[in-house]
mmCIF file of the N, C-alpha and C atoms, coordinates in Angstrom:
data_MODEL
# 
_entry.id   MODEL 
# 
loop_
_atom_site.group_PDB 
_atom_site.id 
_atom_site.type_symbol 
_atom_site.label_atom_id 
_atom_site.label_alt_id 
_atom_site.label_comp_id 
_atom_site.label_asym_id 
_atom_site.label_entity_id 
_atom_site.label_seq_id 
_atom_site.pdbx_PDB_ins_code 
_atom_site.Cartn_x 
_atom_site.Cartn_y 
_atom_site.Cartn_z 
_atom_site.occupancy 
_atom_site.B_iso_or_equiv 
_atom_site.pdbx_formal_charge 
_atom_site.auth_seq_id 
_atom_site.auth_comp_id 
_atom_site.auth_asym_id 
_atom_site.auth_atom_id 
_atom_site.pdbx_PDB_model_num 
ATOM 1   N N  . UNK A 1 1  ? 0.841   -1.176  0.000   1.00 0.00 ? 1  UNK A N  1 
ATOM 2   C CA . UNK A 1 1  ? 0.000   0.000   0.000   1.00 0.00 ? 1  UNK A CA 1 
ATOM 3   C C  . UNK A 1 1  ? 0.884   1.237   0.000   1.00 0.00 ? 1  UNK A C  1 
ATOM 4   N N  . UNK A 1 2  ? 0.514   2.208   -0.792  1.00 0.00 ? 2  UNK A N  1 
ATOM 5   C CA . UNK A 1 2  ? 1.272   3.450   -0.897  1.00 0.00 ? 2  UNK A CA 1 
ATOM 6   C C  . UNK A 1 2  ? 0.986   4.338   0.310   1.00 0.00 ? 2  UNK A C  1 
ATOM 7   N N  . UNK A 1 3  ? 2.031   4.973   0.814   1.00 0.00 ? 3  UNK A N  1 
ATOM 8   C CA . UNK A 1 3  ? 1.850   5.907   1.926   1.00 0.00 ? 3  UNK A CA 1 
ATOM 9   C C  . UNK A 1 3  ? 1.109   7.147   1.436   1.00 0.00 ? 3  UNK A C  1 
ATOM 10  N N  . UNK A 1 4  ? 0.135   7.586   2.204   1.00 0.00 ? 4  UNK A N  1 
ATOM 11  C CA . UNK A 1 4  ? -0.616  8.786   1.861   1.00 0.00 ? 4  UNK A CA 1 
ATOM 12  C C  . UNK A 1 4  ? -0.243  9.869   2.864   1.00 0.00 ? 4  UNK A C  1 
ATOM 13  N N  . UNK A 1 5  ? 0.103   11.052  2.372   1.00 0.00 ? 5  UNK A N  1 
ATOM 14  C CA . UNK A 1 5  ? 0.556   12.121  3.268   1.00 0.00 ? 5  UNK A CA 1 
ATOM 15  C C  . UNK A 1 5  ? -0.438  12.449  4.373   1.00 0.00 ? 5  UNK A C  1 
ATOM 16  N N  . UNK A 1 6  ? -1.735  12.420  4.067   1.00 0.00 ? 6  UNK A N  1 
ATOM 17  C CA . UNK A 1 6  ? -2.718  12.757  5.093   1.00 0.00 ? 6  UNK A CA 1 
ATOM 18  C C  . UNK A 1 6  ? -3.197  11.533  5.871   1.00 0.00 ? 6  UNK A C  1 
ATOM 19  N N  . UNK A 1 7  ? -2.689  10.353  5.516   1.00 0.00 ? 7  UNK A N  1 
ATOM 20  C CA . UNK A 1 7  ? -3.040  9.129   6.223   1.00 0.00 ? 7  UNK A CA 1 
ATOM 21  C C  . UNK A 1 7  ? -4.418  8.572   5.899   1.00 0.00 ? 7  UNK A C  1 
ATOM 22  N N  . UNK A 1 8  ? -5.114  9.180   4.962   1.00 0.00 ? 8  UNK A N  1 
ATOM 23  C CA . UNK A 1 8  ? -6.467  8.730   4.628   1.00 0.00 ? 8  UNK A CA 1 
ATOM 24  C C  . UNK A 1 8  ? -6.473  7.859   3.388   1.00 0.00 ? 8  UNK A C  1 
ATOM 25  N N  . UNK A 1 9  ? -7.251  6.815   3.464   1.00 0.00 ? 9  UNK A N  1 
ATOM 26  C CA . UNK A 1 9  ? -7.449  5.932   2.318   1.00 0.00 ? 9  UNK A CA 1 
ATOM 27  C C  . UNK A 1 9  ? -8.554  6.539   1.458   1.00 0.00 ? 9  UNK A C  1 
ATOM 28  N N  . UNK A 1 10 ? -8.350  6.693   0.160   1.00 0.00 ? 10 UNK A N  1 
ATOM 29  C CA . UNK A 1 10 ? -9.373  7.320   -0.689  1.00 0.00 ? 10 UNK A CA 1 
ATOM 30  C C  . UNK A 1 10 ? -10.658 6.492   -0.792  1.00 0.00 ? 10 UNK A C  1 
ATOM 31  N N  . UNK A 1 11 ? -10.617 5.233   -0.377  1.00 0.00 ? 11 UNK A N  1 
ATOM 32  C CA . UNK A 1 11 ? -11.816 4.393   -0.414  1.00 0.00 ? 11 UNK A CA 1 
ATOM 33  C C  . UNK A 1 11 ? -12.713 4.608   0.802   1.00 0.00 ? 11 UNK A C  1 
ATOM 34  N N  . UNK A 1 12 ? -12.194 5.274   1.819   1.00 0.00 ? 12 UNK A N  1 
ATOM 35  C CA . UNK A 1 12 ? -12.928 5.431   3.078   1.00 0.00 ? 12 UNK A CA 1 
ATOM 36  C C  . UNK A 1 12 ? -14.288 6.113   2.912   1.00 0.00 ? 12 UNK A C  1 
ATOM 37  N N  . UNK A 1 13 ? -14.408 7.182   2.151   1.00 0.00 ? 13 UNK A N  1 
ATOM 38  C CA . UNK A 1 13 ? -15.730 7.808   2.022   1.00 0.00 ? 13 UNK A CA 1 
ATOM 39  C C  . UNK A 1 13 ? -16.793 6.869   1.433   1.00 0.00 ? 13 UNK A C  1 
ATOM 40  N N  . UNK A 1 14 ? -16.405 6.079   0.445   1.00 0.00 ? 14 UNK A N  1 
ATOM 41  C CA . UNK A 1 14 ? -17.351 5.134   -0.153  1.00 0.00 ? 14 UNK A CA 1 
ATOM 42  C C  . UNK A 1 14 ? -17.775 4.060   0.828   1.00 0.00 ? 14 UNK A C  1 
ATOM 43  N N  . UNK A 1 15 ? -16.827 3.556   1.594   1.00 0.00 ? 15 UNK A N  1 
ATOM 44  C CA . UNK A 1 15 ? -17.151 2.545   2.594   1.00 0.00 ? 15 UNK A CA 1 
ATOM 45  C C  . UNK A 1 15 ? -18.047 3.129   3.675   1.00 0.00 ? 15 UNK A C  1 
ATOM 46  N N  . UNK A 1 16 ? -17.776 4.349   4.095   1.00 0.00 ? 16 UNK A N  1 
ATOM 47  C CA . UNK A 1 16 ? -18.605 4.999   5.117   1.00 0.00 ? 16 UNK A CA 1 
ATOM 48  C C  . UNK A 1 16 ? -20.033 5.208   4.605   1.00 0.00 ? 16 UNK A C  1 
ATOM 49  N N  . UNK A 1 17 ? -20.175 5.593   3.337   1.00 0.00 ? 17 UNK A N  1 
ATOM 50  C CA . UNK A 1 17 ? -21.506 5.786   2.763   1.00 0.00 ? 17 UNK A CA 1 
ATOM 51  C C  . UNK A 1 17 ? -22.264 4.462   2.715   1.00 0.00 ? 17 UNK A C  1 
ATOM 52  N N  . UNK A 1 18 ? -21.595 3.400   2.295   1.00 0.00 ? 18 UNK A N  1 
ATOM 53  C CA . UNK A 1 18 ? -22.204 2.072   2.260   1.00 0.00 ? 18 UNK A CA 1 
ATOM 54  C C  . UNK A 1 18 ? -22.626 1.648   3.665   1.00 0.00 ? 18 UNK A C  1 
ATOM 55  N N  . UNK A 1 19 ? -21.741 1.827   4.626   1.00 0.00 ? 19 UNK A N  1 
ATOM 56  C CA . UNK A 1 19 ? -22.033 1.427   6.004   1.00 0.00 ? 19 UNK A CA 1 
ATOM 57  C C  . UNK A 1 19 ? -23.240 2.178   6.549   1.00 0.00 ? 19 UNK A C  1 
ATOM 58  N N  . UNK A 1 20 ? -23.368 3.459   6.228   1.00 0.00 ? 20 UNK A N  1 
ATOM 59  C CA . UNK A 1 20 ? -24.511 4.221   6.736   1.00 0.00 ? 20 UNK A CA 1 
ATOM 60  C C  . UNK A 1 20 ? -25.823 3.728   6.124   1.00 0.00 ? 20 UNK A C  1 
ATOM 61  N N  . UNK A 1 21 ? -25.776 3.215   4.895   1.00 0.00 ? 21 UNK A N  1 
ATOM 62  C CA . UNK A 1 21 ? -26.981 2.672   4.275   1.00 0.00 ? 21 UNK A CA 1 
ATOM 63  C C  . UNK A 1 21 ? -27.436 1.385   4.934   1.00 0.00 ? 21 UNK A C  1 
ATOM 64  N N  . UNK A 1 22 ? -26.506 0.523   5.274   1.00 0.00 ? 22 UNK A N  1 
ATOM 65  C CA . UNK A 1 22 ? -26.889 -0.782  5.823   1.00 0.00 ? 22 UNK A CA 1 
ATOM 66  C C  . UNK A 1 22 ? -26.985 -0.783  7.349   1.00 0.00 ? 22 UNK A C  1 
ATOM 67  N N  . UNK A 1 23 ? -26.558 0.289   7.998   1.00 0.00 ? 23 UNK A N  1 
ATOM 68  C CA . UNK A 1 23 ? -26.551 0.325   9.460   1.00 0.00 ? 23 UNK A CA 1 
ATOM 69  C C  . UNK A 1 23 ? -27.938 0.511   10.064  1.00 0.00 ? 23 UNK A C  1 
ATOM 70  N N  . UNK A 1 24 ? -28.899 0.992   9.290   1.00 0.00 ? 24 UNK A N  1 
ATOM 71  C CA . UNK A 1 24 ? -30.251 1.175   9.795   1.00 0.00 ? 24 UNK A CA 1 
ATOM 72  C C  . UNK A 1 24 ? -30.969 -0.174  9.861   1.00 0.00 ? 24 UNK A C  1 
ATOM 73  N N  . UNK A 1 25 ? -31.667 -0.432  10.963  1.00 0.00 ? 25 UNK A N  1 
ATOM 74  C CA . UNK A 1 25 ? -32.306 -1.734  11.166  1.00 0.00 ? 25 UNK A CA 1 
ATOM 75  C C  . UNK A 1 25 ? -33.380 -2.039  10.115  1.00 0.00 ? 25 UNK A C  1 
ATOM 76  N N  . UNK A 1 26 ? -34.167 -1.050  9.739   1.00 0.00 ? 26 UNK A N  1 
ATOM 77  C CA . UNK A 1 26 ? -35.206 -1.276  8.729   1.00 0.00 ? 26 UNK A CA 1 
ATOM 78  C C  . UNK A 1 26 ? -34.581 -1.580  7.379   1.00 0.00 ? 26 UNK A C  1 
ATOM 79  N N  . UNK A 1 27 ? -33.569 -0.806  6.991   1.00 0.00 ? 27 UNK A N  1 
ATOM 80  C CA . UNK A 1 27 ? -32.909 -1.078  5.707   1.00 0.00 ? 27 UNK A CA 1 
ATOM 81  C C  . UNK A 1 27 ? -32.200 -2.425  5.733   1.00 0.00 ? 27 UNK A C  1 
ATOM 82  N N  . UNK A 1 28 ? -31.595 -2.773  6.863   1.00 0.00 ? 28 UNK A N  1 
ATOM 83  C CA . UNK A 1 28 ? -30.930 -4.072  6.978   1.00 0.00 ? 28 UNK A CA 1 
ATOM 84  C C  . UNK A 1 28 ? -31.945 -5.207  6.824   1.00 0.00 ? 28 UNK A C  1 
ATOM 85  N N  . UNK A 1 29 ? -33.136 -5.059  7.420   1.00 0.00 ? 29 UNK A N  1 
ATOM 86  C CA . UNK A 1 29 ? -34.171 -6.088  7.295   1.00 0.00 ? 29 UNK A CA 1 
ATOM 87  C C  . UNK A 1 29 ? -34.588 -6.258  5.846   1.00 0.00 ? 29 UNK A C  1 
ATOM 88  N N  . UNK A 1 30 ? -34.707 -5.157  5.123   1.00 0.00 ? 30 UNK A N  1 
ATOM 89  C CA . UNK A 1 30 ? -35.066 -5.229  3.706   1.00 0.00 ? 30 UNK A CA 1 
ATOM 90  C C  . UNK A 1 30 ? -33.988 -5.926  2.899   1.00 0.00 ? 30 UNK A C  1 
ATOM 91  N N  . UNK A 1 31 ? -32.751 -5.552  3.130   1.00 0.00 ? 31 UNK A N  1 
ATOM 92  C CA . UNK A 1 31 ? -31.648 -6.164  2.386   1.00 0.00 ? 31 UNK A CA 1 
ATOM 93  C C  . UNK A 1 31 ? -31.556 -7.656  2.659   1.00 0.00 ? 31 UNK A C  1 
ATOM 94  N N  . UNK A 1 32 ? -31.759 -8.050  3.903   1.00 0.00 ? 32 UNK A N  1 
ATOM 95  C CA . UNK A 1 32 ? -31.730 -9.477  4.231   1.00 0.00 ? 32 UNK A CA 1 
ATOM 96  C C  . UNK A 1 32 ? -32.873 -10.220 3.549   1.00 0.00 ? 32 UNK A C  1 
ATOM 97  N N  . UNK A 1 33 ? -34.058 -9.631  3.509   1.00 0.00 ? 33 UNK A N  1 
ATOM 98  C CA . UNK A 1 33 ? -35.187 -10.267 2.833   1.00 0.00 ? 33 UNK A CA 1 
ATOM 99  C C  . UNK A 1 33 ? -34.900 -10.430 1.344   1.00 0.00 ? 33 UNK A C  1 
ATOM 100 N N  . UNK A 1 34 ? -34.270 -9.429  0.753   1.00 0.00 ? 34 UNK A N  1 
ATOM 101 C CA . UNK A 1 34 ? -33.989 -9.463  -0.678  1.00 0.00 ? 34 UNK A CA 1 
ATOM 102 C C  . UNK A 1 34 ? -32.895 -10.453 -1.058  1.00 0.00 ? 34 UNK A C  1 
ATOM 103 N N  . UNK A 1 35 ? -32.207 -10.998 -0.082  1.00 0.00 ? 35 UNK A N  1 
ATOM 104 C CA . UNK A 1 35 ? -31.198 -12.024 -0.373  1.00 0.00 ? 35 UNK A CA 1 
ATOM 105 C C  . UNK A 1 35 ? -31.815 -13.284 -0.963  1.00 0.00 ? 35 UNK A C  1 
ATOM 106 N N  . UNK A 1 36 ? -33.159 -13.414 -0.900  1.00 0.00 ? 36 UNK A N  1 
ATOM 107 C CA . UNK A 1 36 ? -33.790 -14.596 -1.489  1.00 0.00 ? 36 UNK A CA 1 
ATOM 108 C C  . UNK A 1 36 ? -33.754 -14.567 -3.016  1.00 0.00 ? 36 UNK A C  1 
ATOM 109 N N  . UNK A 1 37 ? -33.323 -13.435 -3.599  1.00 0.00 ? 37 UNK A N  1 
ATOM 110 C CA . UNK A 1 37 ? -33.131 -13.363 -5.035  1.00 0.00 ? 37 UNK A CA 1 
ATOM 111 C C  . UNK A 1 37 ? -34.313 -12.868 -5.828  1.00 0.00 ? 37 UNK A C  1 
ATOM 112 N N  . UNK A 1 38 ? -35.462 -12.718 -5.200  1.00 0.00 ? 38 UNK A N  1 
ATOM 113 C CA . UNK A 1 38 ? -36.620 -12.255 -5.957  1.00 0.00 ? 38 UNK A CA 1 
ATOM 114 C C  . UNK A 1 38 ? -36.847 -10.768 -5.742  1.00 0.00 ? 38 UNK A C  1 
ATOM 115 N N  . UNK A 1 39 ? -37.674 -10.181 -6.588  1.00 0.00 ? 39 UNK A N  1 
ATOM 116 C CA . UNK A 1 39 ? -38.063 -8.788  -6.428  1.00 0.00 ? 39 UNK A CA 1 
ATOM 117 C C  . UNK A 1 39 ? -39.243 -8.730  -5.470  1.00 0.00 ? 39 UNK A C  1 
ATOM 118 N N  . UNK A 1 40 ? -39.216 -7.758  -4.578  1.00 0.00 ? 40 UNK A N  1 
ATOM 119 C CA . UNK A 1 40 ? -40.299 -7.562  -3.613  1.00 0.00 ? 40 UNK A CA 1 
ATOM 120 C C  . UNK A 1 40 ? -40.951 -6.216  -3.887  1.00 0.00 ? 40 UNK A C  1 
ATOM 121 N N  . UNK A 1 41 ? -42.241 -6.114  -3.576  1.00 0.00 ? 41 UNK A N  1 
ATOM 122 C CA . UNK A 1 41 ? -42.899 -4.816  -3.643  1.00 0.00 ? 41 UNK A CA 1 
ATOM 123 C C  . UNK A 1 41 ? -42.578 -4.059  -2.362  1.00 0.00 ? 41 UNK A C  1 
ATOM 124 N N  . UNK A 1 42 ? -42.782 -2.757  -2.420  1.00 0.00 ? 42 UNK A N  1 
ATOM 125 C CA . UNK A 1 42 ? -42.577 -1.932  -1.236  1.00 0.00 ? 42 UNK A CA 1 
ATOM 126 C C  . UNK A 1 42 ? -43.514 -2.365  -0.115  1.00 0.00 ? 42 UNK A C  1 
ATOM 127 N N  . UNK A 1 43 ? -44.749 -2.712  -0.457  1.00 0.00 ? 43 UNK A N  1 
ATOM 128 C CA . UNK A 1 43 ? -45.710 -3.160  0.551   1.00 0.00 ? 43 UNK A CA 1 
ATOM 129 C C  . UNK A 1 43 ? -45.278 -4.444  1.232   1.00 0.00 ? 43 UNK A C  1 
ATOM 130 N N  . UNK A 1 44 ? -44.775 -5.391  0.449   1.00 0.00 ? 44 UNK A N  1 
ATOM 131 C CA . UNK A 1 44 ? -44.289 -6.647  1.032   1.00 0.00 ? 44 UNK A CA 1 
ATOM 132 C C  . UNK A 1 44 ? -43.142 -6.389  1.997   1.00 0.00 ? 44 UNK A C  1 
ATOM 133 N N  . UNK A 1 45 ? -42.217 -5.539  1.580   1.00 0.00 ? 45 UNK A N  1 
ATOM 134 C CA . UNK A 1 45 ? -41.075 -5.245  2.444   1.00 0.00 ? 45 UNK A CA 1 
ATOM 135 C C  . UNK A 1 45 ? -41.496 -4.471  3.689   1.00 0.00 ? 45 UNK A C  1 
ATOM 136 N N  . UNK A 1 46 ? -42.481 -3.585  3.555   1.00 0.00 ? 46 UNK A N  1 
ATOM 137 C CA . UNK A 1 46 ? -42.975 -2.836  4.712   1.00 0.00 ? 46 UNK A CA 1 
ATOM 138 C C  . UNK A 1 46 ? -43.558 -3.795  5.744   1.00 0.00 ? 46 UNK A C  1 
ATOM 139 N N  . UNK A 1 47 ? -44.371 -4.734  5.296   1.00 0.00 ? 47 UNK A N  1 
ATOM 140 C CA . UNK A 1 47 ? -44.940 -5.722  6.227   1.00 0.00 ? 47 UNK A CA 1 
ATOM 141 C C  . UNK A 1 47 ? -43.836 -6.567  6.851   1.00 0.00 ? 47 UNK A C  1 
ATOM 142 N N  . UNK A 1 48 ? -42.885 -6.978  6.044   1.00 0.00 ? 48 UNK A N  1 
ATOM 143 C CA . UNK A 1 48 ? -41.778 -7.801  6.542   1.00 0.00 ? 48 UNK A CA 1 
ATOM 144 C C  . UNK A 1 48 ? -40.976 -7.059  7.615   1.00 0.00 ? 48 UNK A C  1 
ATOM 145 N N  . UNK A 1 49 ? -40.726 -5.777  7.375   1.00 0.00 ? 49 UNK A N  1 
ATOM 146 C CA . UNK A 1 49 ? -39.916 -4.988  8.304   1.00 0.00 ? 49 UNK A CA 1 
ATOM 147 C C  . UNK A 1 49 ? -40.737 -4.435  9.472   1.00 0.00 ? 49 UNK A C  1 
ATOM 148 N N  . UNK A 1 50 ? -42.070 -4.517  9.374   1.00 0.00 ? 50 UNK A N  1 
ATOM 149 C CA . UNK A 1 50 ? -42.925 -4.030  10.447  1.00 0.00 ? 50 UNK A CA 1 
ATOM 150 C C  . UNK A 1 50 ? -42.999 -2.515  10.538  1.00 0.00 ? 50 UNK A C  1 
ATOM 151 N N  . UNK A 1 51 ? -42.963 -1.858  9.383   1.00 0.00 ? 51 UNK A N  1 
ATOM 152 C CA . UNK A 1 51 ? -43.042 -0.391  9.345   1.00 0.00 ? 51 UNK A CA 1 
ATOM 153 C C  . UNK A 1 51 ? -44.134 0.033   8.370   1.00 0.00 ? 51 UNK A C  1 
ATOM 154 N N  . UNK A 1 52 ? -44.529 1.293   8.455   1.00 0.00 ? 52 UNK A N  1 
ATOM 155 C CA . UNK A 1 52 ? -45.520 1.844   7.528   1.00 0.00 ? 52 UNK A CA 1 
ATOM 156 C C  . UNK A 1 52 ? -44.932 1.922   6.125   1.00 0.00 ? 52 UNK A C  1 
ATOM 157 N N  . UNK A 1 53 ? -45.814 1.822   5.135   1.00 0.00 ? 53 UNK A N  1 
ATOM 158 C CA . UNK A 1 53 ? -45.372 1.882   3.746   1.00 0.00 ? 53 UNK A CA 1 
ATOM 159 C C  . UNK A 1 53 ? -44.663 3.202   3.451   1.00 0.00 ? 53 UNK A C  1 
ATOM 160 N N  . UNK A 1 54 ? -45.147 4.295   4.022   1.00 0.00 ? 54 UNK A N  1 
ATOM 161 C CA . UNK A 1 54 ? -44.512 5.590   3.778   1.00 0.00 ? 54 UNK A CA 1 
ATOM 162 C C  . UNK A 1 54 ? -43.092 5.630   4.346   1.00 0.00 ? 54 UNK A C  1 
ATOM 163 N N  . UNK A 1 55 ? -42.907 5.009   5.498   1.00 0.00 ? 55 UNK A N  1 
ATOM 164 C CA . UNK A 1 55 ? -41.571 4.938   6.104   1.00 0.00 ? 55 UNK A CA 1 
ATOM 165 C C  . UNK A 1 55 ? -40.649 4.110   5.224   1.00 0.00 ? 55 UNK A C  1 
ATOM 166 N N  . UNK A 1 56 ? -41.163 2.972   4.777   1.00 0.00 ? 56 UNK A N  1 
ATOM 167 C CA . UNK A 1 56 ? -40.327 2.097   3.959   1.00 0.00 ? 56 UNK A CA 1 
ATOM 168 C C  . UNK A 1 56 ? -39.978 2.755   2.630   1.00 0.00 ? 56 UNK A C  1 
ATOM 169 N N  . UNK A 1 57 ? -40.892 3.516   2.073   1.00 0.00 ? 57 UNK A N  1 
ATOM 170 C CA . UNK A 1 57 ? -40.630 4.191   0.814   1.00 0.00 ? 57 UNK A CA 1 
ATOM 171 C C  . UNK A 1 57 ? -39.413 5.106   0.921   1.00 0.00 ? 57 UNK A C  1 
ATOM 172 N N  . UNK A 1 58 ? -39.283 5.800   2.024   1.00 0.00 ? 58 UNK A N  1 
ATOM 173 C CA . UNK A 1 58 ? -38.103 6.652   2.235   1.00 0.00 ? 58 UNK A CA 1 
ATOM 174 C C  . UNK A 1 58 ? -36.827 5.818   2.285   1.00 0.00 ? 58 UNK A C  1 
ATOM 175 N N  . UNK A 1 59 ? -36.895 4.695   2.984   1.00 0.00 ? 59 UNK A N  1 
ATOM 176 C CA . UNK A 1 59 ? -35.720 3.822   3.078   1.00 0.00 ? 59 UNK A CA 1 
ATOM 177 C C  . UNK A 1 59 ? -35.341 3.253   1.714   1.00 0.00 ? 59 UNK A C  1 
ATOM 178 N N  . UNK A 1 60 ? -36.343 2.826   0.946   1.00 0.00 ? 60 UNK A N  1 
ATOM 179 C CA . UNK A 1 60 ? -36.050 2.282   -0.383  1.00 0.00 ? 60 UNK A CA 1 
ATOM 180 C C  . UNK A 1 60 ? -35.440 3.342   -1.283  1.00 0.00 ? 60 UNK A C  1 
ATOM 181 N N  . UNK A 1 61 ? -35.922 4.561   -1.160  1.00 0.00 ? 61 UNK A N  1 
ATOM 182 C CA . UNK A 1 61 ? -35.345 5.651   -1.947  1.00 0.00 ? 61 UNK A CA 1 
ATOM 183 C C  . UNK A 1 61 ? -33.859 5.818   -1.681  1.00 0.00 ? 61 UNK A C  1 
ATOM 184 N N  . UNK A 1 62 ? -33.481 5.720   -0.418  1.00 0.00 ? 62 UNK A N  1 
ATOM 185 C CA . UNK A 1 62 ? -32.061 5.847   -0.070  1.00 0.00 ? 62 UNK A CA 1 
ATOM 186 C C  . UNK A 1 62 ? -31.256 4.670   -0.615  1.00 0.00 ? 62 UNK A C  1 
ATOM 187 N N  . UNK A 1 63 ? -31.809 3.467   -0.523  1.00 0.00 ? 63 UNK A N  1 
ATOM 188 C CA . UNK A 1 63 ? -31.088 2.283   -1.008  1.00 0.00 ? 63 UNK A CA 1 
ATOM 189 C C  . UNK A 1 63 ? -30.943 2.293   -2.528  1.00 0.00 ? 63 UNK A C  1 
ATOM 190 N N  . UNK A 1 64 ? -31.971 2.761   -3.229  1.00 0.00 ? 64 UNK A N  1 
ATOM 191 C CA . UNK A 1 64 ? -31.896 2.861   -4.686  1.00 0.00 ? 64 UNK A CA 1 
ATOM 192 C C  . UNK A 1 64 ? -30.892 3.947   -5.072  1.00 0.00 ? 64 UNK A C  1 
ATOM 193 N N  . UNK A 1 65 ? -30.993 5.104   -4.429  1.00 0.00 ? 65 UNK A N  1 
ATOM 194 C CA . UNK A 1 65 ? -30.067 6.207   -4.727  1.00 0.00 ? 65 UNK A CA 1 
ATOM 195 C C  . UNK A 1 65 ? -28.623 5.819   -4.424  1.00 0.00 ? 65 UNK A C  1 
ATOM 196 N N  . UNK A 1 66 ? -28.430 4.990   -3.404  1.00 0.00 ? 66 UNK A N  1 
ATOM 197 C CA . UNK A 1 66 ? -27.091 4.541   -3.036  1.00 0.00 ? 66 UNK A CA 1 
ATOM 198 C C  . UNK A 1 66 ? -26.564 3.411   -3.913  1.00 0.00 ? 66 UNK A C  1 
ATOM 199 N N  . UNK A 1 67 ? -27.387 2.944   -4.848  1.00 0.00 ? 67 UNK A N  1 
ATOM 200 C CA . UNK A 1 67 ? -26.946 1.908   -5.783  1.00 0.00 ? 67 UNK A CA 1 
ATOM 201 C C  . UNK A 1 67 ? -27.013 0.493   -5.250  1.00 0.00 ? 67 UNK A C  1 
ATOM 202 N N  . UNK A 1 68 ? -27.637 0.296   -4.083  1.00 0.00 ? 68 UNK A N  1 
ATOM 203 C CA . UNK A 1 68 ? -27.723 -1.059  -3.537  1.00 0.00 ? 68 UNK A CA 1 
ATOM 204 C C  . UNK A 1 68 ? -28.915 -1.836  -4.082  1.00 0.00 ? 68 UNK A C  1 
ATOM 205 N N  . UNK A 1 69 ? -29.941 -1.124  -4.530  1.00 0.00 ? 69 UNK A N  1 
ATOM 206 C CA . UNK A 1 69 ? -31.133 -1.782  -5.059  1.00 0.00 ? 69 UNK A CA 1 
ATOM 207 C C  . UNK A 1 69 ? -31.442 -1.281  -6.451  1.00 0.00 ? 69 UNK A C  1 
ATOM 208 N N  . UNK A 1 70 ? -32.008 -2.173  -7.252  1.00 0.00 ? 70 UNK A N  1 
ATOM 209 C CA . UNK A 1 70 ? -32.541 -1.809  -8.565  1.00 0.00 ? 70 UNK A CA 1 
ATOM 210 C C  . UNK A 1 70 ? -34.053 -1.737  -8.422  1.00 0.00 ? 70 UNK A C  1 
ATOM 211 N N  . UNK A 1 71 ? -34.654 -0.824  -9.146  1.00 0.00 ? 71 UNK A N  1 
ATOM 212 C CA . UNK A 1 71 ? -36.091 -0.601  -9.047  1.00 0.00 ? 71 UNK A CA 1 
ATOM 213 C C  . UNK A 1 71 ? -36.743 -0.879  -10.381 1.00 0.00 ? 71 UNK A C  1 
ATOM 214 N N  . UNK A 1 72 ? -37.885 -1.564  -10.339 1.00 0.00 ? 72 UNK A N  1 
ATOM 215 C CA . UNK A 1 72 ? -38.681 -1.830  -11.540 1.00 0.00 ? 72 UNK A CA 1 
ATOM 216 C C  . UNK A 1 72 ? -40.118 -1.446  -11.225 1.00 0.00 ? 72 UNK A C  1 
ATOM 217 N N  . UNK A 1 73 ? -40.751 -0.760  -12.144 1.00 0.00 ? 73 UNK A N  1 
ATOM 218 C CA . UNK A 1 73 ? -42.163 -0.399  -11.960 1.00 0.00 ? 73 UNK A CA 1 
ATOM 219 C C  . UNK A 1 73 ? -43.010 -1.227  -12.913 1.00 0.00 ? 73 UNK A C  1 
ATOM 220 N N  . UNK A 1 74 ? -44.092 -1.779  -12.355 1.00 0.00 ? 74 UNK A N  1 
ATOM 221 C CA . UNK A 1 74 ? -45.069 -2.511  -13.155 1.00 0.00 ? 74 UNK A CA 1 
ATOM 222 C C  . UNK A 1 74 ? -46.437 -2.010  -12.732 1.00 0.00 ? 74 UNK A C  1 
ATOM 223 N N  . UNK A 1 75 ? -47.032 -1.177  -13.572 1.00 0.00 ? 75 UNK A N  1 
ATOM 224 C CA . UNK A 1 75 ? -48.308 -0.574  -13.205 1.00 0.00 ? 75 UNK A CA 1 
ATOM 225 C C  . UNK A 1 75 ? -48.128 0.318   -11.996 1.00 0.00 ? 75 UNK A C  1 
ATOM 226 N N  . UNK A 1 76 ? -48.946 0.106   -10.987 1.00 0.00 ? 76 UNK A N  1 
ATOM 227 C CA . UNK A 1 76 ? -48.832 0.938   -9.786  1.00 0.00 ? 76 UNK A CA 1 
ATOM 228 C C  . UNK A 1 76 ? -47.869 0.363   -8.770  1.00 0.00 ? 76 UNK A C  1 
ATOM 229 N N  . UNK A 1 77 ? -47.297 -0.779  -9.068  1.00 0.00 ? 77 UNK A N  1 
ATOM 230 C CA . UNK A 1 77 ? -46.377 -1.430  -8.134  1.00 0.00 ? 77 UNK A CA 1 
ATOM 231 C C  . UNK A 1 77 ? -44.935 -1.095  -8.452  1.00 0.00 ? 77 UNK A C  1 
ATOM 232 N N  . UNK A 1 78 ? -44.174 -0.958  -7.395  1.00 0.00 ? 78 UNK A N  1 
ATOM 233 C CA . UNK A 1 78 ? -42.734 -0.734  -7.517  1.00 0.00 ? 78 UNK A CA 1 
ATOM 234 C C  . UNK A 1 78 ? -42.043 -1.943  -6.904  1.00 0.00 ? 78 UNK A C  1 
ATOM 235 N N  . UNK A 1 79 ? -41.241 -2.606  -7.687  1.00 0.00 ? 79 UNK A N  1 
ATOM 236 C CA . UNK A 1 79 ? -40.490 -3.764  -7.225  1.00 0.00 ? 79 UNK A CA 1 
ATOM 237 C C  . UNK A 1 79 ? -39.021 -3.363  -7.061  1.00 0.00 ? 79 UNK A C  1 
ATOM 238 N N  . UNK A 1 80 ? -38.394 -3.917  -6.053  1.00 0.00 ? 80 UNK A N  1 
ATOM 239 C CA . UNK A 1 80 ? -36.964 -3.680  -5.842  1.00 0.00 ? 80 UNK A CA 1 
ATOM 240 C C  . UNK A 1 80 ? -36.270 -5.030  -5.713  1.00 0.00 ? 80 UNK A C  1 
ATOM 241 N N  . UNK A 1 81 ? -35.023 -5.041  -6.121  1.00 0.00 ? 81 UNK A N  1 
ATOM 242 C CA . UNK A 1 81 ? -34.180 -6.238  -5.990  1.00 0.00 ? 81 UNK A CA 1 
ATOM 243 C C  . UNK A 1 81 ? -32.751 -5.802  -5.786  1.00 0.00 ? 81 UNK A C  1 
ATOM 244 N N  . UNK A 1 82 ? -31.951 -6.727  -5.268  1.00 0.00 ? 82 UNK A N  1 
ATOM 245 C CA . UNK A 1 82 ? -30.520 -6.444  -5.094  1.00 0.00 ? 82 UNK A CA 1 
ATOM 246 C C  . UNK A 1 82 ? -29.859 -6.328  -6.451  1.00 0.00 ? 82 UNK A C  1 
# 
C-alpha cells in the first residue's frame, strides 16, 4: 500500500456511505429479505420490516439512490431487488 501524506485511504468515504446505508435496522431487514433473489414490492417489504409503507418508501429511496437496489415499476407497483 502506498503511503498517503494525510493518512487517509481514498476508499474510506465510499465505505462509510455504504455502512450508513446498511446500518439502519429497517434497511438491513429489507436487504436481508432481498437475499432470497426475488423482487419484492414496497408493501411486502414494509410488512416484513414491520413499518408503515410511507416509512419504507423513504428507506427504499435511499437504497436505490445509493446503488444497492434496482427498481422496476409494473403498473402501480414498484419492485426492488438487489
